[in-house]
N, C-alpha and C positions, 0 to 999 in steps of 0.2 A: 595942422597945421603949420609945421614943417615947412611943408610943400608948398604954399602961400606964401611964405615968407619973402616977402622980395631982397633983404639982405637975411646973409648968413652968416656968421661971424662964429669963430672959434669953439664959441660957449656953446651955443644952442647946436652946431655937429656934435661935440663931446655929446652933450644932454641925448642927443638922437642915439647916436653909437650906445651908449649908456643903458639906454630905455630898452633897445635888441639886444643887446647882450644879456642884460637881467632876464628881459625877457624870454631867453632861450633861443632868439632869432640869430641861428648864427647865419646863415647864409646871407639874411638882409645888415647884420652888421658886418660882416666883409665888403658887401657890395655898395653899402654907403661908405666905407673908408675907402674904398676906391675910387669911389664920386667924388669925396673929398678932397680926395690929390689931384684929381683933373681939371677940379675947381679951383687949385691951385691956392688951397686954406692952409693957412699954418698948424700944425697939428702939436696939440698940447698933450700935456701929461696925461689928463680924463682920455682921453680921447686915445691913446699908447694904452692906457692899463683898458680899456673896453676890448678895444681887439685883441691886446694880450690873454682875458680873460675868455673870449670868444675861442680863443688858438687853444687853450687848455681844455675847453670845454669840449671840444672834437679833436682836441689831440694832432691839431695840426701842428708839427714842429718845425718844418720847414717853411712854415707861413712865421708862427713866431721868430725860429733864428734871424730872418729876415726884420721883421720889426724890432728884432733887439741889435741889429747892425744901423738900422735907421735913428734907434736913440741916441747909439753915439754919434752919427754924425751930425745930428742935428743939437749935439753939445748938450743934451741933459746928462747930468750925473745921475747915478741910477740911485735915486733915495727912495723914502720908504714906499712912498704910492704907489710909481711902478716897478720899484725893485722885488717886492711882494709877488705883482702879479706873473713876470716873467718867474720868478722862482714859482709858483704854482703851474704856470706854464711847463717849466723845465719837467718838473717831476710829473705830473699828469703825463708827460708824453714820453714816462721814462726814463728820462739823461739825465742820473743824477749827475754825472761830471760836470754837466755844465749850471746844471742849479747851483752844486759846489762852488764852480767859479763867480758865478753870478754873485750868490752870495759872499763872496771875499773881495769881491771890487763895489758891495756895496759902500755907499759913502756915511750913513747912517742906519741902524737898525735899528727895530723897534719891537715888541712884546710878537707880535704878527711875524714877522720877519723868521725869528727865533724856531717860532710855534709850524711852521712854515717847512722850517728845514727839519723838524723835529719828527710831522708827520710824514712828510717825503719820505723821507730815509723808513721810518719806521712800516708805510705804506709797500713798499718794496723788499721788505724781511731785513731791513740792515739797521738792526735792533743797536747793535755795538755803536754804528755811528752817531745813531740815533741819541743816545748816550752821551756818547762825547761833543754834541753840539751842546747838549745840554750843561755838561760840564763848562762849558766856555761859555754859556748865558752869565754862568755862575759869576764867572769873575769878569762881569760887567755891569753897569748900572741900572740893565736893565729887567725887571721884577716880574719872575713867573707869575703869570694868570691861574685862575683855575683851570684853563683850557690845558697850559702849560704842563700843571699838576697831576691832571688827569692821565694825559697821554705818558709820561714820565711813570706815574703805578701802573698802569696797565704793562709797560713796555718791561719794565723789572720784573711783572707778577710772573709775564709769557718768556721772558729770558734765560730769567733764574729759576726757572719752575720745570 
């Protein structure tokens, strides 16, 4: 259907990118994103988030870093939606420093942002840092959810036992 559309807009491009990304079609996601650029289509936050998720899935750090630069040049503040995808990409690529920097630069954070930081640090063996993030979270208006609490309980059990 997408290929037969006489006119494609940012929403239709973003929908296709999301479908490919969520379907695990990494190569198709990246190819479509390149095609979108060639067509001169405006890249919205949804498109960026989908491509960042694909970069995370295939651990394409260099590609993700280039997208981060494009986000900045496009004038997008790093809000929750794109910011969370950026955090996940950096952590899945093993780049804790850039994940932390991106987190610090986020204009707003939600429970997913905090959970991504906690899980990212824990996944790479930085339990102390994960617990520090949880302590920071507790000083904000963001309330921990079930996922947060399960991760913290597990961390405290494995860190101190």
